[in-house]
N, C-alpha and C positions, 0 to 999 in steps of 0.2 A: 504495498500499499504505498504510495507515494504521501511525500510530507506536505505538497501543498494540497491534495485530497483529505488529510489530517486535518490540515488548519480550516481548510471549508467548512469540515464536518462540525469542529469545535466555533466555529467564529456562528452555526447554527445552532448549536445547541445554548452558547451563550447568549444569544439575540432571543430566543425562544424564553429562555429562563429571565431576561432582563423583562421582556412584553407583558410574562406572565405575573411576575412582580410589581408591574405598572400596571397591570389590570388593564392594559391597553389591547385589547384585543381588535381594535381597530387599525392597529398598525400593520402594514405588510411589507414583507421583506423586499427589499430591490434591490438588485447588482448595482444599482449605482445610488448607493442612500450615500447622502451628505450630512457629515462630519466632519470635525476636525477637534483639536484640541483649544479649550479657552480659559482664562482665567472667570470664574463663576462666584458674583458675590452672594454669599450663603447667608448673609445676614438674617431672614428672615426664618429662616431654619435654627437660629441661635439666639433666639429671643430679642433679635433687634439688634444686637450687640456685633461687631464688624467682623466677619472670617471670610475670608477668599478663599478657595481650592481650585485646580488644575480640574477640568471634568471633560470628558467628550461629548461634545455641544451636536446635537439633530437639529437638521435644518425643515423646513416646511420646502417646500416648490418652488415660493417665492424668494427664499433666501432669509427668511427672519427665524433666529432661535427658536424651536419650539421642544427644547429638553432636554435633559444631560441624563448623563448616567453615573454610578459609584467611580469612586477614584480606580483606576488600570494602570496600576506600575511594575507588570511583571513581562518579561520575556523570553523566549525558549534559548536566546542566543545573545552573545555582548553587543550583535552588530544590531539585534533589534531594539536593545536598551539606547544606544547609540542615536539612533534613529528616532526613539521615544525623547529623546534628551533635545534633538535639536526638533521634532516638534512643538514641545514647552518651551523650548527659548522664544520661535515663531508667537506661539501664544501670549508670552509677556510682550509681546508688541503691538499686538490688537487691544482695541478697546474692553473694558473688564464688563459681561455678561450680565444683565441683573433683569431676574422671570418676576413676573407679578406673583402675587399670593395664592393664586390658584395652582400653579404648578408644583 
């Protein structure tokens, strides 16, 4: 079994787990799912006290942020971790994402 197939299978399993956790039965898997790492203002989850975190932010078709996932800071390889650090550095250059209280 190829490592690419294993990664796709793991990605599908993780997506299904997150979708179930978010009770998001309307989310449909797309081969062109739009997401990136961004800094998210998590103050609403911290009783209004300032707190920020790196999150995988997903986007609706019109490009507006529509949700975020739990922290995901692991990789199967050192090269994968280096790529993650590069994506996080790019996230620091972007504006902070703040979601409404209903997210």
